[in-house]
N, C-alpha and C positions, 0 to 999 in steps of 0.2 A: 419522862426521859427526852419523849420528843421537846417538851418546853426546853428544856436545858439544851437542846442542839440548836433552838432558834434563838436564843439568847446571845447578844454580841458578845464577843468577848470584852473582860474590863478594860478600861483606857490604859491605865497601867502596862498592861500586856501585850499592847499592839505597837508594832515597830515604827518607831519616827520616821517620817518621809525623809530626812535629813539622813539616815543610816542607808537607805537604799543607794546600791551602786558605789558604797563607800571606798572600794579600792580604785575606783576611777577617779573620784573626787578626790583622795589623797595623791594619786600619780599626777594630778592636774596642778596641786596645791604649789609645786616650786615653780612653776611656769606663771599663776597667777600672782603670786609674790614677786616674781622678775616683774613682771608686765606693772605692777602696783607701784616698786620702787623704781623702776626705770624710767617707764612713761610718764605715770602720775606724777612720780616724786621730781623729775627732771622737768616737767611741763611747769608745775607748782616754783620751782627754783627760778626756771627763766622768768615767768610773769613777774616774779618778786622783784627781783633783780632791774626789769625793764624800768621800773618806777627810781631807779637811784642815778649815779652818776658814774658807776663801774667803767674803767678803761682796759688798761690790760689786766686788771687783776679785780674781781669782785670786791664793791666798796657799798656797805648798806649804812652809809653814816648820814646821807641823805635822802628825802624822798619827794620826788615830785611827778609833775608831768610834762616836765620839760623834753625827756626824748621825744615822746610822741608830738607835742607842739613843734619838734624842730623836725622830725619825721615825716610830717605833713605838708612842711614847707619847701621841701628837697626837690627840686624837678627830675632828678633820677629817680627817685620813688614814684613820684607821679605818672612820669613817663612809662615806668616799669608795671604799675596799675592799668594802666590805658592798653600796654602790650599786651599785657596777661587778657585783660577784657575781651580783646580782639581774637587773641590766641583761641581761647577758652571758648566763647561763644561758637566760631567756626569749627573747631574740632570737636565739638560736642554734636555740631548738626551732621558734618561729614562722617563721622565715626559711626554714629548711629545709622545713618540713611545708608552709606556704603556696607556697612555690617552688615544690616538686615537684608540689604538687595542680596550680597552673595550668599547670605544665609539661605534665603529662600530659592535662590536658583540651585545650590547643592540639595535642596529639599527635596526638589524635583528627582533625587537620584538619575543624575546625569551620567554618562559612561565616563569613567576615571575619575571620580568625585574625590578618590582616597589622593590621589595626585593633586589635583585642585586644593585640595584643603590642606594639604602639605606646603605647598606654594603660599596659599594665602597667609598662612599662620607661620611661616618662617621668619620673616621679618621681626616678630615679636620675641623670636630665640636671642637676637643680638641686642648688645648693649645700646644705648643711647648715643654712647661715643663714636661706636663704629656706625651706626645709623647716621650721625651728623658728619662724620668724615665721607661717609659714601656719597652723601648729597651735596656735601660742600664741592665735591669732585665732579657730580653730574651738572650741577650749576654753574660750575664754573665756565665762563665765558671763552677761556683759552681752549682747553680741552673735552669740554661737556659735552652737553646736548646742542647747545646753541653753535659750537664749533662745526660737529659733526652733521647738523642738519645745513647748514653753510656749506659744506664741503659737498653735499649735495647737489646744490645750485640754486638754493633758496637764499641768496644772500641777504634777504631785507628782515629775517628771522632775526630775532631779540629774545632772550632769556637769560637775564642777569639781575634776579631779584634779591641775591645778597650783597649786592654792593650799590642798590636804590633804597637810600633810607625810609622811602614812603611803601616800599615793598618787600623790604627785609624781612619780615615778619609773617609774611607768605610763603616763604620760603622754607622757613621755618617749619611753618603749620605743614608744607606739603610731608617734608620728613615726618613729623609726630602722626601725621593721618596714614600714613604706608605702614608705620611701624605697629599701631595699636588698633587697627582696624580687624588684622587677623583675630586678636582676642576677642573683640566683638562678634565677630561672626562666628566663633566656637560657642559662645554664650546664647547666641541668637538660635544658631542651630539647633543647641541641645533642647530648647524651649520648642523649638517648632516638631523637633522630633517626640517631644511629651504630648504631643496634641492628637486627639484619638481620631484614627482615619474615619472613624463615621462620621466625624462633621465635616469632611470633604465630601464623603458619598453622601450626605443629606443636602449641602450647596450645591453639588451638581444634579441632585434629582429636582430640586427646587428653581433651577436655571439660575442660579447666581453666578456670576463670572467669578473670575479668579482675582481681580484685582479688588472687586466688591467684597469677595469673601476674606482677604487680607485685611482691608480696611476695617470691616463693618464685624468682624468675627475673629478673626486669628489675633490681630495686634490688641483688641481689649482683652483676649485672654492671657497676652505674654505681657500685661503690665509689670509683674514681678520681675521679670527678666530685664524688661527695660529699665525700671529702677536699679537695679543692680548694677547695671551696666552704665547708667548714669553717674552713679557714684564712684567706680571704678576709673571712668574718664574724668570726672572732676578732680578726684583725689592726684592723677597724674596731671593734669593740668596746673593745679596750685604749686605743685613740687618740681615744676620743669627746670632744670637746671643743666644737667649734661649737654642735652640737645644742642642748647644755643651755645654754651661754652666751645664744643666741637666745629660748629658751623660758622660763627660769626664773634664769637668772645665779646659779644654785648654791641659790637660796633653795626654799620658805621656810625661811630660818635656814641652816641644814646639810643639809637632808635632802635636797638633789639635788647635792651635792658629789661629784666624779669624780675621780682620781688627775692628769688631764691640766690640770685648773682650778689644784690645789695646787700643781704645778711651775710654773705659768706665775705665780701669785700669789708663790710664794717667790723666785721670780728676778727679775721687773721690779717688782713692787709692794714686795715686803719686802728686796729687793736683799740677799738671801740664797742666793748661788751655791751654796755645797756643800750646802745643805739639799736646793734645788731638783735639784741633781745626783745626791742620794742616792734623793730619788724618783724621778727619771729612769731610775736604776738599777734600781731595783724594776721599773719598767714594761719595760724590758728585760729583766729574768729573766723576765717574766709572758710577753714574745713568745718568748723561747726556749723556754719552757715548751710553747708550740702546736708552734713549727717544728722542733724536734728529733724529736718523734714522726714530724711528717709527713714530714719528709726520711726518717726510718728505713723507713717503711711504701712511701714512693715510689720508694726506692734502696736501701736496705738489705734489704729484704723480696724484692724482685727479684732482688737478688745471691745470697740464699740460696736462692731457690726454682731458679736454675740448676744 
């Protein structure tokens, strides 16, 4: 009898692993199907028609690389890519550095932490349109920061980036960092609060300074948090549109154009679907360049580590 108890159940009697949490899988099925149809289906449709000569309506009668060749000869598109590169690089750096710095300060359990946390996170609750309009007013030379500081007696003070073609992208950057840093701060703070207090105690016993503890111990432990923050910031950078429209509408001239504005104008103003789809496909490639390394670091790296 003991031998029969020790024998494993027949394979046919074992429940399939696909039947585990069956109710949860059935509940998520509509969402999965919607994502496949809407996201994957529309993405394939967009890429397909980007190789056509579609204008106001989809037209699959001719296929070529004409739209992509035309896209990369357009001065507006090239300026958009350059602006996105500058905005993106600086936004990544400032958002990560300022977000981590604020999180580190709040992690010291300062007095009034809840108030400061709310103040820092509040801009993220605003839409990009509201943020853009607010900073458009603040950077307006007639009644914004420049006018108020000059009223205090500093007549030579100048702060008018939105009307300067060489500085306009930095004016947009200020608004973007101001809004997005609060979210990064919360992500970093959650990561810091998840670190065992014994690590800090051991570092103090060993005589390691606070700065070295962050650089040598804490930051390496927060690698997954930094990767998540990096993906979120990158996704927001690639699709930036509302902020630019609210602040400058792409001006002065073409100096603050971004790829999303190019796509919108080609599809809805110029009624050139194929050209808009081609630009959208290039933006999708940019997103994949960000997501594929992230997916490998998060999943592939862990698999190889095992």
